[in-house]
C-alpha positions in Angstrom: 15.9 5.0 -14.1 15.0 8.0 -15.9 13.4 10.7 -13.7 10.3 10.5 -15.8 9.9 7.1 -15.1 10.8 7.3 -11.4 8.1 9.9 -11.2 5.6 7.8 -13.0 6.4 4.8 -10.7 6.1 6.7 -7.7 2.6 8.3 -8.8 1.6 4.9 -9.4 2.5 3.7 -5.8 1.1 6.6 -4.4 -2.2 6.3 -6.3 -2.6 2.6 -5.2 -1.7 3.3 -1.3 -3.6 6.5 -0.9 -6.5 6.6 -3.3 -7.5 3.1 -4.0 -7.2 1.7 -0.5 -8.8 4.8 0.9 -11.9 3.9 -1.1 -12.4 0.6 0.4 -12.9 2.0 3.8 -16.5 3.4 2.9 -19.3 1.2 3.7 -20.1 -1.3 0.9 -16.9 -0.9 -0.9 -15.7 -4.8 -1.1 -12.7 -4.8 -3.3 -10.9 -2.9 -6.2 -9.5 -3.9 -9.3 -6.8 -1.7 -10.8 -6.2 -2.3 -14.6 -3.1 -0.2 -16.4 -3.2 0.6 -20.0 -0.5 -0.2 -22.2 1.0 2.8 -24.2 0.4 2.6 -27.7 2.4 5.6 -28.8 5.3 7.7 -27.9 3.6 10.5 -26.3 1.9 7.7 -23.9 5.0 6.3 -22.5 5.1 9.2 -20.1 1.6 8.9 -19.1 -0.1 6.5 -16.7 -3.7 5.7 -17.2 -5.3 3.3 -14.9 -8.8 2.0 -14.4 -10.2 1.3 -11.3 -13.3 -1.1 -11.0 -14.8 -1.2 -7.3 -17.1 -4.0 -6.4 -19.7 -2.8 -3.8 -22.6 -4.7 -2.1 -25.4 -2.9 -3.2 -26.7 0.2 -5.0 -27.6 2.0 -1.8 -23.8 1.9 -0.6 -23.1 3.5 -3.8 -25.7 6.4 -3.7 -24.4 6.9 0.1 -20.9 7.5 -1.5 -22.1 9.8 -4.2 -24.1 11.8 -1.8 -21.6 11.9 1.1 -18.1 11.2 0.0 -17.6 11.7 -3.7 -16.9 15.4 -4.0 -14.4 15.2 -1.1 -12.6 12.4 -2.6 -12.4 14.1 -6.1 -11.0 17.1 -4.4 -8.6 15.0 -2.5 -7.4 13.5 -5.7 -6.8 16.9 -7.5 -5.1 18.2 -4.3 -2.8 15.2 -4.2 -2.0 14.8 -7.8 -2.6 18.2 -9.2 -3.3 18.5 -13.1 -2.0 15.1 -13.7 -5.3 13.5 -12.2 -8.4 13.3 -13.9 -11.4 11.0 -13.3 -14.4 9.8 -15.0 -17.1 7.5 -13.9 -19.2 4.7 -15.1 -21.7 2.7 -13.1 -22.5 -1.0 -14.2 -25.3 -2.8 -12.7 -24.8 -6.1 -14.1 -21.8 -8.1 -14.9 -21.9 -11.4 -16.9 -18.7 -13.8 -17.0 -18.5 -15.7 -20.2 -16.0 -18.6 -20.3 
């Protein structure tokens, strides 16, 4: 396996094990769904783009996370993954399943 791909795979494993699972210990965090984007051009072949959707029990638990833990978790991500890490946040208050 080429070194770049090995590092990419190791990064993904570390992300799943360390980052995502550590979020699930916070009050209200019930589950996490991780989506991996497909590379659409050559430059993206050596990047891993993941989207994590956390499900929480209520909005109060989300506010507690923002107020008490979010800054530390973001700093931890930067410490662990350096400039290979970036994060953005979107909050959805409703979800509708259409089949």
